[in-house]
C-alpha positions as CSV (number, residue, x, y, z in Angstrom):
1,X,72.7,59.9,118.6
2,X,74.3,59.5,115.7
3,X,71.5,57.8,113.5
4,X,68.9,60.4,114.6
5,X,70.7,62.8,112.1
6,X,70.9,60.6,109.5
7,X,67.2,60.1,110.0
8,X,66.2,63.9,110.4
9,X,68.0,64.8,107.4
10,X,66.3,62.3,104.8
11,X,63.0,63.8,106.4
12,X,64.1,67.0,105.8
13,X,65.2,66.1,102.1
14,X,61.9,64.9,101.6
15,X,60.1,67.9,102.7
16,X,62.0,70.1,100.5
17,X,61.3,68.1,97.6
18,X,57.7,68.3,98.3
19,X,57.7,71.7,98.2
20,X,59.7,72.0,95.1
21,X,57.0,70.3,93.6
22,X,54.2,72.3,95.3
23,X,55.9,75.3,94.2
24,X,56.3,74.5,90.6
25,X,56.0,77.3,88.2
26,X,52.3,76.6,86.6
27,X,52.7,77.3,82.6
28,X,50.0,80.4,82.1
29,X,49.0,81.4,78.9
30,X,49.1,85.2,78.5
31,X,45.2,85.3,79.1
32,X,45.4,83.8,82.6
33,X,48.5,86.3,83.7
34,X,46.1,89.4,82.1
35,X,43.4,88.0,84.0
36,X,45.4,87.8,87.4
37,X,46.8,91.3,87.0
38,X,43.5,92.8,86.5
39,X,42.4,90.8,89.6
40,X,45.5,92.6,91.3
41,X,44.1,96.0,89.9
42,X,40.5,95.5,91.4
43,X,41.8,94.6,94.7
44,X,43.7,97.7,94.9
45,X,40.9,99.9,94.0
46,X,38.9,98.1,96.6
47,X,41.6,98.7,99.3
48,X,42.2,102.6,98.4
49,X,37.9,102.5,98.7
50,X,37.8,101.3,101.8
51,X,40.6,103.2,103.0
52,X,38.5,106.7,101.7
53,X,35.3,105.5,103.2
54,X,37.1,105.1,106.7
55,X,38.8,108.7,106.4
56,X,35.5,110.2,105.7
57,X,34.4,108.2,108.8
58,X,36.7,109.9,110.9
59,X,36.4,113.4,109.1
60,X,32.8,113.1,110.6
61,X,33.3,112.0,114.1
């Protein structure tokens, strides 16, 4: 059974290395990060609009 442990830890090493690569911070230009924050703001305003609409619907009932 000792051999299984070795094989398992090697597999774990491989996957953690793969994850590190995929989570590599992509160098962004200031424009990209600005655009992203705009998108987040848009999403938030959309969510608050939806919440407002739901509240209005609840009030009508």
